[in-house]
N, C-alpha and C positions, 0 to 999 in steps of 0.2 A: 504493500499502499505506501501509496506515496507519501512522504513525508506533511505535505500540505495539503492531505486531502482531507476532507470533514467524515467522522461516522456515521455511520446511517442511524438512523432511528425508529422507533415503530411508525408503519403509515399514516394517512392522514384518518384522522377520526372523529366522526361529525359530534360525538356526543362529549369529546374533548373539552374543558373549561379553558385550560392555558395549555399552550404548545410550544416548544424550545424554539429559540430563534435563533440569528447568527452570533449572538455572543455567547452563548451555551453551547453552540454547535461549533464554533474555530473556535472558541477563546478560553470557555470553559475548564476546570481544572479535571474533573473527568472524560472530558473531550479530547484532551493531551492525553492524558493517561492510556487511553484507549489506543491512541493513535500512536504513541509512542512506543506502548507495548507491543504493536505492529498485528492489533487487530482490527477487523471490518466496521462493528461496531459494539455495543456493549452486551449483548447477548454472547458473543464471542468469549468476552473476560471472561464473564461470568460461567461458563462454561469451562473452563481453563481452572477460576479460583475454585469450582466445586472438584474439579478430578485432582486437583494437587494446592492445597492448603498453601504448603511451605512456599510452593514458588509465589504463589500472589502474594501472598502480605511481603516475603523478601521485596518484590516489585513497588509494593503500596508503602513500604515505609521507605525505600529510595524516593519514592516520587514525592511524597510529604515532607523528605529533609529531615528524617528522624536523626538527631543531635547524640549520635552515640558515644559515649566515653572512649568507649572501645567496641568496634565495629565486631559483630559477631561471627561464628566462622562454622556455626549451621541453624538451620532454621528453626525447624520443627524436630522435637523427637516423642516418638506415638511409644517407646518402649513399654510405658504404663498402660497402654490403652488411649481412646479417647480422652477418655474421661479425666486423665492423668496428663492430658499434653504439656512439654515443657517446651520453650521458645529460647530463641534467640542465645544457642548454646556457644559458650567461649566468649561472649561480649559483656557490655558494661552499659547499664545507662539508670543515670538518675534524673527522674521526671519534674524534680527540681530546679535543677541546673541547667537541663534542657529548656524549661520553660523561658528563661530570662537572658543568660550568659550569653546565648549566642545576639540575642537581637541587642542588647546593653552594647556588644561591643559595634555592630553594623548600623543599628539606628539607633543612638543612644539617647537623642533628643525630641524624637517623634514621642505621641504618648499611647501608653501599655495599659492603661488601667484609667476608668472613670469612676465615681461614686456619688451616688443621689440619695440625701436620706427624705425622710417624708417629711421633714420640716423645712426642705428647700438645700439646706447643705451641699457643695459640691466639693470635691474634691478629686486631682487629678494626679497623674504621675506618669513620668516618660518612662522609658524602657532601662535607663541608669538608675533614675530614684527607687523603681520598683526593684530591681536587682540588689541596689546597695541596701535599701530597706529590709529583703529576705536575709540579707548577711548579717546586719546590726541582729534583726530578731533573731535567727541563729544563734549567735555570739552570747543573745540575752539568756534565752533558753537554754543552752549547755551551762550556762551561769547556776541557774536554778536546777540543775542532775537530769538533764535533759540528754539523751544521746542513743549512740545506735541501739534499736530495738524497746526502746522505752514507747511507753503506751499512754497515749493522751486523748482525753476526750474535747470536741471542740466543740462548743454548746455557743452560738453566737448566729445574729442576723447577719444580712449581709450584707459585710464593710471592710474598708480594706484592711483593717487590721486580720479577717477572716482569710482572705487572700493569702497574705504576708505570712498566716501561721501556718499555711497548708505549707508554702514553699518553704520556710525557715525548717520547718520538722522534715520535710524530703532532705533537706540540706542534709541533716543531723542524720538520717536512717532511723528516725525515731517510725513509728507506726500511729495514725490517728483514726478517730472514729468519730463523723460529724453526726450531730445532733443535732433534731429538728429544734428553732429557736423557739417553735409554739409548744413544747413538749411541756406536761406539768411536772413536777417532782419527780413522782413515782416513776414514771417513763425513760427520766433520767437515770435517775439511780439503776434500773433493771441494763439499762444497756451500760453505764459506768463497770458496775458489779460484775454482768457478764464477761465483759471487756478486760477484767482485773486492772481496771487504767490505775497510772498513779497520780496522773496532772489533768488538771482541767481549767479550761481557757474559755473563759467567760466574760461576761461584758457587768458593769454596772445596772443598764437598763438600755433601750433607744425605744421610739415611737414608733405607734402603729394605732394609725385610725385618728391621730389627732390625742392620743394618752400615751402617757409612758410605760413602759412594762415593765417592770420591775425583775429583770433578768437575776439579778444577782441574789436577791431573796429567795426563787427557784433553786438557783444551783444550790445553795448553803442548804435546803431542805434537801437535798437529792446527795449532797454530799454525806449528811448525816444518817442516809442510808445505805452509803456504799463505802465499807470500810478500807477499804485498798490507795482512795485516793490521797495523798498527802501534801498537795500542794497546789490552791486554787490562784489561776494567774487570771488580774482582771482590768480588760480593756475601760477606758474610761470614753464613753458615749455621750452620755448625758450631761453638758456643765453644770455645774452648781450644784449637784445632786450627794446626796448622802448617803450610805450605806453601810449595813455593819462589815465590820472589818476585824477579822482573828488574825492579831499579829504574828500567830506561832504559824500559821498556813495558808493565808491569805497577801498575796502582794500584786502591785501594780505590774501590769505589762509594760510599761518601759522601767527604765533602769532609776533605783533608789538616786538624789539629787539631780534627776532630767527637769527640765521644767513644764512636760508634757509629752503626753505620748506621740506627738508627730517626732518626737528628737527618733521616735523608730520607723514610724512610719514615711516620713518626708525628710530625705537630708539631702541638700543641694549637693552637687554632683561636684563643687569644689572641696566638698567638707573632706580631711584627711581620711585616706582609705583605713575600713577596718581592717583590725589586727586579725592575723588568722586565727582560726578557731577549728577543733576539731569535724572537718567537715568530713564526710564517707565519702574521698573523691574516687571509689570503683565501684558500682554496685549492682550485684549479680541483678539481671532485670528480672528475675525470679524473686527477689525480696518483696514481702511484702511491705505495703508504704500507706495500707487505709483497710481500716475494716466498717464496712458498712452493713444494717443490720435493716433489715424487712420492716414493715409497718404493717405485722398479720394482722388480723382481728382477733384471733383465741391462739393461745399457748403462747408460749417465751419465744422471743424476735429473733430471728437466725441472721448471724454474721458473716455475711459474703468477705469472703478475703481478697483481695486486689493486691497485684502487683506491679511494680514500678513498668516494667516490660509490657502491662497488659493494660488495664482500663485506659489508662495516657494516651496508648497510641491507639487504641479504638477509639476512643472519643477524638483523639484528634484527624485517624483517616475517614471517620464519618460526615465530619464537618466539612473536612477539604472534597471527599469525591460523593456525598449524598446534598449537602449545604452547600456547594460551589464557595467555601468560604477561604478568602488567599488574606496573603502577609496587608495588613494598612485597611481591611476591613475590619468592623466594628460589631460584635456579637453580645445580644441583650437577652436572656432568658429568663420571665419571670419565675423564679425556684426560691429555696433556699438551701442552705450547705446539707442540713440534712435529706434531701432528696438527689438520689443520685445527679438528676440534673446539676446542681450544684456542683460537684467536683467532676461534671464533664464539661462543663462551661471553662471552668476553669485552666483544667487542661489541655482541652481541646484547645481554646481560642490562643493561648500564650505559645503551645508547643509551635501552630501556625504563624505567629508573629503578628495575629491580629487583635486589633482593641476590645478589652473585655469592659463591658459597662456593666454593673450591679447597683441594685436598688433597695434600698431596705423597708419600704414600708407597703401600704395596701394599694393596689391598682386604680382603684378609683376613690382615693382620697386626696386633696378637700374636694375634687369632683371628677365627673365619669372620661374627662379627657387626659387624666393625670398620663395615661401608659402613652397616651401619642404627643404628648408634648415631651416625654421623655426623650423619642425617638429625634424629636427638631432639635433639642436642645445638642443631644450628644451627635446628632449626626448617623444614629444606628442603620447598617445597613443589613441585617440578619436580626428579627425578633422573634421570639418562640415563645407560644401563650397555649393555650389549656381549649381544649371544648366549651368546659363549664367555666371558664371566664370569659368567654366570645358571649354563650349566651348571656351572662348576667351585664354583662357591659350593651349588648347589642339591645335591651330595653331603655337604654336613655335616647338611641334613637341616633340619625347620622351626626347631628351637629358639632358634639364632642368629639367626633373622628376630624371631622372636614375642616373645623378650628384652628387646627394644627399641619403643618410641612411635614410633609411624609416622603417627601421625594427622594431621600437618601436611601429610602427600604429599595432590596433587590431581591430577597426572599423570606416569606415568612414560613416560621415551622410551627408543628402542632404535636404535640404527644400527649399522656395521660388518659386516654378514653375513646370510644370509638365517636366519630361524629353524627350526627344528624344533617341535612342538606341544607335545612333554611339559615342557620347561624355559620354555617360553612360557604356559602353564597353569601352572605353578608360579610363575612372576611373577606372574601374574594372581591367581590363588587366595591362595596364601601372604604375598607383598610386599606386594601390592595389596587382599589382601582380598575379592577379587570387585569391587569397586568404583571400582577405579583406570582409566581407559583406558590402554593401553599405545599410543604415540604411534609407531609402525615409521617409520624415516625412513631415506629411501636417496637420496644424492647423489654427493657427493665435491668433492676441494678443486678441482678444476676450474671447478668449478660455484657454487663459494662458500655452499653450502648443501644444502638437498632440489631434488629432482624429484619423489617420487611420497613420501606420507606419510600421515597419519591426519587428518582435519578432526575435531573437537569436536560437529559438526551433521549429523553421518554415523553409522551403527554400525559396530561392529569386531568383526571375523570374529579367530580366531587364526590368528597368522603372516602376517595382509595389511596392504595398502595400503589404505586404503579411494579411494582416488583420488590425482590429485595434487597436490600441494602449492599452495597459493591461488595462482593468476597464472601459474602454472608451464605453457605449451603442451605440456604430454607427450602421447606418442603412443607405440606398438606397431606395429612397419610390418614388410613382409617384404621381401626385397631388393630389388624395385624401388621403396619407400617409399609401398606402400600401406598402408593402416591393416589390420589385422589384431584380431580378437579371438574368444577361446576358443581361441588356439593360439598357441605359442610365436613370437615374432619378436623384435627388434631393440628398445631402449627410446631413442628419440626427442624430442627437442624440437624445435619447428616455430615459435618467435620467439623472437628473442633475450631476453636479463633481464639487470639493474643488476651483479646476482654473477657473471659469469661472466669468466674470464680473458681480460684484455685479449693474451694471445698468452705464449711462453716466453722467460725473459730470456736474453737475447745471441744473440737470432734473430730481427734486424731486418725480415727478409724475410716473417715467419710462415708459411712453406712448412710447415715442422714443424708447429706449430698447426693451420694450415688440411688437412693430411692427418690429422689425428689425427682431428678431428672432423667435418669440413664438406664434405670432397671425397667421402666416397661416394658420397653421395646427395645432388647440391647442393640447397642451402637447408635440408640438416635438419641438426640438431648431434645424432650418433650417438655414444650416453655407452659404449657397448660392454659392455653390461650386456643380458641376455636375460631379457625378463617375458612373462610373460601375464596376462591378465584370465578372471576365471570367469563361468560365464553371468549370475550376480547382478553383474557390474560389479566386484566384489573384485579388485584387483592383486597380483601375485607377482613378485619377481626370484627369476632362474634361475639367477645366476651371471654372474660375467663370461663374454663370449662369448669370448674367448681361452685359455679355461680347459673350452671345450666339449668334451665324449665326443662324437667319431664309429665308431661300431661298426657295420661292416657299411653304409657309407651313413646309418646312422641317427645324428642328430644330439639329444644328451640333455644338461641343464643337471647339472653335478656335484651341484646342489644336492637334487634331484629324488631320487639315488641315497644321498645321504649322511641326509637322512630316512627312510629305510627303513632303513638301517645304526643309528640312534640310536634307533628306536623300538624295538630290543632293549634290555631290561632290564641286561643283560649291559655295553653300550656307553655310555659317556659322552661320546663324540666321535668325527666321522668324518670323513676327505677321500677323496674317489673320484678317481683319476687314470686317466690313460690311459696304456698300454706298448703298444709294436708290438706285432703279432701278425701272423704270414705269412698265417691266412685273411681273419680279418677287417680287415685294417690297422692298426685298435687295439681291445685290448681294456680292460676297466674293473679294476683291482684297487681295494680298499675298503682303507685303513688306519684300523684301529679303537684309539682308547684304551678301553680296559677299565677299568670303575668298579673303584674301592681296593677289594682283598677278593677280585675274581673271578678263579679259575684258568680264564683260557684254553684250550681243548680246540677240538679241530676240529668237535664238534657245536656250539657256538658257532658261528663261523666258517660253517659251513652253514647253519644257522638263520637267518643275516643272509643267505646267497647266497639261499635260499630266501626269504624277505620282499621280496629286489627282485625277485625274476622273478614273485611275486605280484602286488606294485604294478605294475609297469614292462612286466613281456614276459620272454618267454625271452633273444629275440635282446642284451638289455641283462646278460644273467647274470654277475656278475662271473668272472673267471678268476681271482682270489685271494682273500678277505680274510684278512688280515692284523695280527695285532698289535704295535702302536707304542707307547712309552712315552708319546710326546706327538706332538702336532702342530706342524710351526715355524708360529709365529702373533706377528704384532706388537703390543706394549704394549697396542694399542688395541682387540685381541681379533680381528684379520682372520687368519684362516687363509692362508698364503702355498702354494696347490696347486700351483704352478711349481715352489716350492724342494722341496716334498714329493716332486714327480716326478723331477726332477733327482738328489736323494737316493739315491733306490730304486734308480734305473737307472744312478747311475753316473758322471753327469755333471757338468758344472758349475754349482755353482746359482745362481752370481752374485753380488748384492751381498746379503750376508746382515748387515749393520750395523741395518736394520729389525727385525731378531727380538729377541723376548725371552730367546728359550730356545734359542740356536745350536747348543749342544752336540745338540738332538735330529738333527741331520743324520745324527750315527753311529748313533743307534740304528735309523732310516729304512732306511739304507746297508746294515747288517746283515740288515734284514727282505728287502730286493732280492738280498742274495748268497745268503741263504736259500730265496729261490724262484727262482734261476737267474737273477736279470737283471742283473749286474754281469760 
């Protein structure tokens, strides 16, 4: 193939909302990668990746410019089988050093990090400043006893210090666990205790919806329940605030005698270079750097172990080849460090030399245009959201969006849950003005990134994925592991990849990890999602397989029922749950959140039920369609259907610490009582 030829892509599609143009086909990162690897199109590249993952990840690492400390001599070791794959043999890689040192040398005065607080405060850092901040913070943390293998909890909102702490701990060879800043003390303590953390980095507080959140008080309560913590390191965020301070345990983020925390997180390039500290200069790529706990609703959380040469490289590769993120672009993903998209955005953006934009507060405070004002102020090129967030913002109309300049945007990203058509179309036509691709992206904490997504070399249809993420050997299989198309099956992965978890923390024999993903169909990773393709090859996620509804022996994904419900103009959001039924075994109840100003009545409920029957058939007619004030959801936007079901039936809902709105349980319980289910 000619070096100047353009890779082919899927042919004309009359149903596509977005189609690649000359910029993506000629100059996009994926187009160049396909061309330079010698393939005609991305399908050929994907076929080679599925057949030979070692070849693919070697080529991909070169394409995104991984800054090895020592280049690996082998790529993939399958001696322990695919579940225990090991990568980058003979090499050395430290994600933190690779995130700042190359760019501080090449582009020292260009912006690397921008932060905005909910109160309007803004701080910006060049590559030189961010690199120096990480060095100084590493020196400070080393003086507090943190070093190779230390276990540290980070319980912070999205602050500059959050990014700096991740980089400083990586430089020291320490391992951190990110903890959602909205957790209550018992959930924080459970993670610190399971991790046996010795240090906790937190803040005095932060802003959320115009109110001060007393984070240090929550941390104190958690530490009282976590006996392994020896030292608490406190970032000053709230000027003039006072916190309880234990001089035998607590210390400030800045060193004693420093005038302010800025001494660590903002140092002029002309300052005296940092003194040498005990950095881990040569890091085995298989060394753990992060343990991130899943937010299950029952049982204890599982700590997924991620390594320097895994999660960060997968994040950067996904951002390069799926989202077309380039050096100098600006990525903002609305998330928290405690969700995988927080560490993902930090590692992926910085490794690629892109500018990272982070925000502390609520996306609609003090007005529903806040998210779009961020785009304008910080010239964001790639903005990541969730369907739940867009549904919530859409009710305010178009004006809060159109008031703000969004011309810098090139790509919109989404993750967290399946879409329904109306909010997807609003994001596409109003926010994106019909010109921006929406990269739908689904994977998980255990994956280190995406399984399916939307490449920019193929057309994109509403609510869809246009294929597996580049390099992922994704498939949809039946109960025997046979590929299925045109029908719902289990989302599976047929080959290992660097970003996959290396197991669960504290489970040395790997049995829980193997049971969770690899043993139901030996040799296949089963992710726990139902998925399907249509006849044109577009992929769709139909919800978690453990959320599957089984009515009179027929399986159906809750997302299909919910899409019918939210298509009604009176319904803002919906969750489909299963309840016991003496005849069918399980019947469907649809919990609906009415749009503001809607007077819910029986006619609306009947219309929603009729639409479900029209779209999906009489066997899945809902037993009830019920109005509730809200749905239980995490701050990242995931609707927790199992929690909703437990609340509706009066069962133990399990751990509610991941919820942003735990008070909604009462409303759902009252609805269950009214329907005779408690």
